[in-house]
DOSE-916821 format. One record per residue (C-alpha): x, y, z negated; residue in one letter. Coordinates in nm, 3 decimals, m for minus. Layout:
X	Y	Z	A
...
END
This chain:
0.206	m0.426	m3.166	M
0.137	m0.053	m3.207	N
0.380	0.228	m3.130	E
0.458	0.275	m3.518	K
0.589	m0.080	m3.537	K
0.787	m0.058	m3.203	E
0.973	0.239	m3.328	N
1.042	0.079	m3.671	N
0.885	0.368	m3.833	M
0.683	0.376	m4.161	I
0.420	0.623	m4.083	Y
0.254	0.803	m4.386	L
0.099	1.110	m4.219	D
m0.236	0.977	m4.120	H
m0.392	1.305	m4.247	A
m0.229	1.485	m3.964	A
m0.317	1.245	m3.700	T
m0.385	0.862	m3.679	S
m0.244	0.648	m3.398	P
m0.493	0.478	m3.169	M
m0.554	0.122	m3.242	P
m0.523	m0.140	m2.970	R
m0.884	m0.185	m2.882	R
m0.927	0.201	m2.848	V
m0.595	0.209	m2.603	L
m0.738	m0.070	m2.419	E
m1.085	0.114	m2.381	A
m0.895	0.433	m2.289	Q
m0.761	0.281	m1.974	Q
m1.095	0.101	m1.885	A
m1.315	0.414	m1.937	L
m1.067	0.642	m1.744	S
m1.116	0.435	m1.442	E
m1.512	0.384	m1.471	E
m1.613	0.713	m1.627	V
m1.433	0.965	m1.451	W
m1.729	1.148	m1.299	G
m1.879	1.473	m1.416	N
m2.177	1.413	m1.648	P
m2.378	1.688	m1.472	G
m2.378	1.509	m1.131	G
m2.670	1.326	m1.010	I
m2.452	1.083	m0.810	Y
m2.370	0.731	m0.928	Q
m2.040	0.847	m1.091	A
m2.194	1.128	m1.265	G
m2.470	0.911	m1.395	R
m2.225	0.674	m1.538	R
m2.050	0.953	m1.728	A
m2.370	1.088	m1.864	R
m2.475	0.726	m1.979	R
m2.155	0.711	m2.151	A
m2.183	1.024	m2.327	L
m2.538	0.954	m2.429	D
m2.429	0.628	m2.579	E
m2.139	0.767	m2.772	A
m2.364	1.047	m2.909	R
m2.619	0.758	m3.019	E
m2.340	0.567	m3.180	K
m2.196	0.843	m3.379	L
m2.542	0.961	m3.496	A
m2.612	0.610	m3.608	R
m2.295	0.575	m3.797	I
m2.320	0.916	m3.971	L
m2.708	0.896	m4.042	G
m2.802	1.163	m3.793	A
m3.021	1.217	m3.485	Q
m2.834	1.198	m3.142	P
m2.979	1.540	m3.048	G
m2.791	1.670	m3.376	E
m2.438	1.594	m3.244	I
m2.262	1.845	m3.023	Y
m1.917	1.751	m2.879	F
m1.650	1.988	m2.906	T
m1.261	1.984	m2.852	S
m1.190	1.909	m3.228	G
m1.221	2.034	m3.579	G
m1.099	2.391	m3.528	T
m1.359	2.460	m3.252	E
m1.642	2.304	m3.474	S
m1.532	2.502	m3.763	D
m1.516	2.827	m3.583	N
m1.850	2.766	m3.406	W
m2.024	2.698	m3.736	A
m1.897	3.015	m3.899	I
m1.876	3.266	m3.608	M
m2.210	3.137	m3.448	G
m2.381	3.147	m3.792	T
m2.249	3.516	m3.850	A
m2.398	3.616	m3.524	Q
m2.734	3.451	m3.582	A
m2.780	3.651	m3.900	F
m2.654	4.007	m3.828	P
m2.861	4.161	m4.109	E
m2.692	3.924	m4.360	R
m2.315	3.994	m4.408	R
m2.196	3.790	m4.696	H
m2.017	3.451	m4.662	I
m1.918	3.193	m4.937	I
m1.614	2.989	m4.899	T
m1.312	2.870	m5.088	T
m0.931	2.953	m5.126	Q
m0.833	2.607	m5.030	I
m1.024	2.572	m4.685	E
m0.821	2.481	m4.383	H
m0.703	2.761	m4.184	H
m0.966	2.668	m3.907	A
m1.212	2.822	m4.164	V
m1.013	3.068	m4.357	I
m0.886	3.244	m4.049	N
m1.247	3.308	m3.891	P
m1.362	3.424	m4.216	C
m1.073	3.682	m4.253	R
m1.144	3.796	m3.902	W
m1.529	3.842	m4.013	L
m1.389	4.033	m4.301	E
m1.196	4.281	m4.076	S
m1.524	4.334	m3.878	Q
m1.732	4.428	m4.199	G
m1.845	4.108	m4.340	W
m1.773	4.039	m4.717	Q
m1.651	3.694	m4.814	V
m1.641	3.551	m5.160	T
m1.348	3.329	m5.206	W
m1.425	3.070	m5.455	L
m1.105	2.944	m5.691	K
m1.102	2.585	m5.746	P
m0.998	2.423	m6.099	D
m0.659	2.257	m6.154	R
m0.797	1.935	m5.954	E
m0.896	2.148	m5.652	G
m1.266	2.095	m5.723	I
m1.523	2.359	m5.655	I
m1.809	2.345	m5.908	S
m2.179	2.366	m5.794	P
m2.233	2.655	m6.062	E
m1.975	2.861	m5.895	Q
m2.163	2.844	m5.556	V
m2.483	2.932	m5.744	R
m2.347	3.243	m5.923	E
m2.179	3.362	m5.584	A
m2.529	3.373	m5.384	I
m2.638	3.694	m5.280	R
m2.950	3.821	m5.105	L
m2.754	3.896	m4.795	D
m2.550	3.566	m4.800	T
m2.588	3.408	m4.457	C
m2.341	3.097	m4.505	L
m2.173	2.869	m4.742	I
m1.883	2.685	m4.585	S
m1.709	2.434	m4.826	I
m1.483	2.152	m4.728	Q
m1.592	1.795	m4.779	M
m1.240	1.701	m4.874	A
m0.911	1.893	m4.893	N
m0.657	1.831	m4.618	N
m0.364	1.863	m4.838	E
m0.446	1.733	m5.178	I
m0.713	1.501	m5.081	G
m0.987	1.626	m5.345	T
m1.330	1.544	m5.255	I
m1.581	1.820	m5.311	E
m1.927	1.771	m5.466	P
m2.121	1.865	m5.142	I
m2.416	1.692	m5.218	E
m2.489	1.894	m5.536	A
m2.376	2.200	m5.344	I
m2.611	2.114	m5.066	G
m2.903	2.113	m5.304	Q
m2.808	2.449	m5.427	I
m2.801	2.595	m5.069	A
m3.135	2.437	m4.970	R
m3.279	2.583	m5.281	E
m3.177	2.928	m5.171	N
m3.248	2.871	m4.799	A
m2.895	2.940	m4.700	I
m2.702	2.745	m4.432	P
m2.433	2.494	m4.555	L
m2.155	2.428	m4.339	H
m1.883	2.144	m4.450	T
m1.550	2.087	m4.289	D
m1.531	1.710	m4.294	A
m1.233	1.658	m4.083	V
m1.051	1.478	m4.329	Q
m1.371	1.286	m4.483	A
m1.533	1.129	m4.177	V
m1.383	0.786	m4.134	G
m1.233	0.790	m4.489	Q
m1.548	0.797	m4.718	I
m1.916	0.733	m4.633	P
m2.104	1.014	m4.491	V
m2.489	0.987	m4.464	N
m2.609	1.298	m4.301	L
m2.969	1.179	m4.384	A
m2.896	1.220	m4.742	A
m2.646	1.509	m4.754	L
m2.832	1.842	m4.746	Q
m2.569	2.012	m4.514	V
m2.675	2.203	m4.195	D
m2.356	2.174	m4.028	M
m2.075	1.921	m4.036	L
m1.726	1.933	m3.842	S
m1.520	1.640	m3.748	F
m1.244	1.554	m3.519	S
m1.158	1.219	m3.353	G
m0.786	1.194	m3.377	H
m0.801	1.166	m3.765	K
m0.943	0.813	m3.724	F
m0.776	0.673	m3.415	G
m0.943	0.864	m3.117	A
m0.725	1.069	m2.870	P
m0.660	1.445	m2.954	K
m0.881	1.695	m2.777	G
m1.232	1.543	m2.879	I
m1.447	1.645	m3.196	G
m1.799	1.735	m3.269	A
m2.023	1.960	m3.475	L
m2.333	1.824	m3.636	Y
m2.621	2.088	m3.635	L
m2.925	1.976	m3.833	R
m3.239	2.021	m3.609	S
m3.353	2.368	m3.649	G
m3.036	2.524	m3.766	T
m3.012	2.879	m3.669	R
m2.697	2.947	m3.471	I
m2.550	3.110	m3.176	E
m2.342	2.922	m2.901	P
m1.972	2.984	m2.951	F
m1.896	2.948	m2.561	E
m2.119	3.043	m2.269	R
m2.084	2.928	m1.923	G
m2.274	2.633	m1.745	G
m2.517	2.557	m2.028	G
m2.389	2.209	m2.119	Q
m2.483	2.051	m2.449	E
m2.828	2.195	m2.442	K
m2.693	2.535	m2.362	G
m2.498	2.547	m2.685	M
m2.136	2.441	m2.609	R
m2.054	2.517	m2.232	S
m1.779	2.328	m2.045	G
m1.773	1.990	m1.855	T
m1.811	1.723	m2.139	E
m1.534	1.485	m2.209	N
m1.735	1.163	m2.163	A
m1.426	0.954	m2.201	V
m1.304	1.122	m2.524	G
m1.660	1.095	m2.662	A
m1.688	0.736	m2.593	S
m1.322	0.675	m2.758	L
m1.419	0.872	m3.063	M
m1.735	0.666	m3.103	A
m1.537	0.348	m3.060	L
m1.261	0.476	m3.297	A
m1.493	0.551	m3.577	L
m1.671	0.229	m3.550	E
m1.333	0.047	m3.574	E
m1.177	0.260	m3.844	Y
m1.482	0.209	m4.090	R
m1.411	m0.161	m4.081	K
m1.074	m0.116	m4.285	G
m1.064	m0.217	m4.637	D
m1.050	0.124	m4.824	F
m1.045	m0.039	m5.169	E
m0.718	m0.215	m5.080	V
m0.575	0.115	m4.963	M
m0.702	0.289	m5.281	R
m0.516	0.033	m5.491	Q
m0.206	0.049	m5.307	R
m0.209	0.441	m5.326	R
m0.266	0.411	m5.699	D
0.012	0.181	m5.767	R
0.254	0.395	m5.584	F
0.147	0.705	m5.769	I
0.182	0.528	m6.094	T
0.542	0.399	m6.012	A
0.666	0.719	m5.898	L
0.537	0.905	m6.196	R
0.668	0.647	m6.448	E
1.015	0.654	m6.270	A
1.017	1.061	m6.233	F
0.815	1.227	m6.517	P
0.887	1.577	m6.368	D
0.717	1.479	m6.048	V
0.334	1.591	m6.049	S
0.044	1.466	m5.853	I
m0.176	1.729	m5.715	N
m0.545	1.705	m5.674	G
m0.799	1.482	m5.846	S
m0.713	1.126	m5.928	L
m1.090	1.018	m5.947	L
m1.243	1.223	m5.672	H
m0.974	1.153	m5.403	R
m0.949	1.049	m5.061	L
m0.852	0.663	m5.062	P
m0.523	0.717	m4.863	G
m0.400	1.047	m4.998	N
m0.113	1.117	m5.229	M
0.034	1.470	m5.277	H
0.325	1.531	m5.513	F
0.520	1.835	m5.627	S
0.872	1.762	m5.671	I
1.110	2.007	m5.844	P
1.486	2.058	m5.761	G
1.451	1.991	m5.403	I
1.340	2.171	m5.084	H
1.064	2.015	m4.891	A
1.248	2.048	m4.558	D
1.554	1.866	m4.686	S
1.329	1.593	m4.858	L
1.137	1.548	m4.526	L
1.445	1.544	m4.309	M
1.613	1.267	m4.551	Q
1.292	1.055	m4.518	L
1.282	1.102	m4.156	D
1.654	0.979	m4.111	L
1.541	0.684	m4.309	A
1.250	0.622	m4.050	G
0.962	0.758	m4.281	I
0.731	1.002	m4.156	A
0.567	1.217	m4.410	A
0.480	1.574	m4.442	S
0.473	1.860	m4.695	A
0.095	1.937	m4.633	G
m0.129	2.057	m4.335	S
0.046	1.996	m3.988	A
m0.105	2.315	m3.877	C
0.133	2.525	m4.106	T
0.433	2.303	m4.050	A
0.758	2.510	m4.027	G
0.612	2.793	m4.228	S
0.806	2.939	m4.518	L
0.507	3.050	m4.697	E
0.412	2.843	m5.012	P
0.087	2.627	m4.954	S
m0.232	2.832	m5.029	H
m0.367	2.523	m5.172	V
m0.117	2.475	m5.429	I
m0.116	2.836	m5.528	A
m0.496	2.834	m5.560	A
m0.492	2.528	m5.798	I
m0.207	2.677	m6.015	G
0.050	2.437	m5.901	G
0.426	2.487	m5.880	D
0.472	2.660	m5.539	T
0.868	2.658	m5.602	E
0.861	2.282	m5.604	A
0.883	2.069	m5.286	A
0.546	1.946	m5.178	S
0.523	1.584	m5.025	L
0.205	1.447	m4.884	R
0.195	1.076	m4.807	L
m0.127	0.953	m4.635	T
m0.204	0.593	m4.573	L
m0.367	0.408	m4.287	G
m0.514	0.063	m4.264	H
m0.189	m0.079	m4.122	E
0.014	0.059	m4.407	T
0.150	m0.233	m4.595	T
0.259	m0.314	m4.948	E
0.606	m0.385	m4.825	D
0.626	m0.042	m4.643	E
0.524	0.138	m4.956	L
0.783	m0.058	m5.147	A
1.045	0.069	m4.915	E
0.927	0.423	m4.928	V
0.940	0.404	m5.302	F
1.305	0.269	m5.292	Q
1.408	0.555	m5.063	C
1.235	0.834	m5.263	L
1.409	0.702	m5.573	K
1.747	0.723	m5.400	R
1.692	1.069	m5.289	I
1.548	1.191	m5.614	L
1.817	1.021	m5.831	E
2.073	1.203	m5.600	K
1.882	1.538	m5.682	R
1.934	1.477	m6.038	K
2.293	1.395	m6.017	G
END
């Protein structure tokens, strides 16, 4: 039995973090006892740690369609995003233009804003009403001095999946590096780096059941980029710091486990919930694309109630949900994503994100709870 069940909580915030499954928890204990050495050590404990690190890199590369030497371990999605953006900007000092979007995670937005303050120019592409960036928008924004295109694979709030394959083709035709923040996508949708024409891809283990503090940046072989951190020269001199062999091993195992889940069942449960809520409350709108959407994502705009009140009432009923990105929890500012797609920034935002253990009965209970809350709102 996992922690979610022990606490009698219905957990619907998997986009923020996903609990570690039993097999990963058991492996964490065993690995912590066996792989505690410094991977840089030439003694037995160090060699064991190095072997675990290499095996994790090989497993992740095999799952994602990359070469092992193209996977660089980091502390998570924020570091990976920052490295891709800042490292590329430093590698092309003569080219000072970046293309990104208005709906990126703040791990992309904020380094781009910082570069703007240092003299770079950034084109902020506006999505359509469903949160989709068209490949033609990217093509039209390209300039002779464009050094980077950074567009997320899937949005962390509204779940819209972007046409990265088509955007990658445009980037490749123009010889411009393409980075994609795939923190929400890896584990949720198929990612084949052998087919995708991206040069850099960020992901984070805790989104699919690994512990927090471990992630990776995929760097296509030959990609021009500067190291983000300098020190002892680990990760082939590209990301210094003692490698987290235990975390890397658990991330590889967690991704292997998470991909075994039935995403079609998750998608069907999601769609039934969306349909039922919209039929019961026509004034509630669904944000993001219904067709191009992460299988476990639901994001609603609900007028007539404050988000903090709604989330508090759900919490008191034992339901964990969110208004959007966990990184902006507590912020009084309206969601930049909802504003960018022309949504109702005055209405409460509610994000419900499913995991493989989310049951039909749990969703029925959540629906009835929401129904009581929203009917009281009307009264």
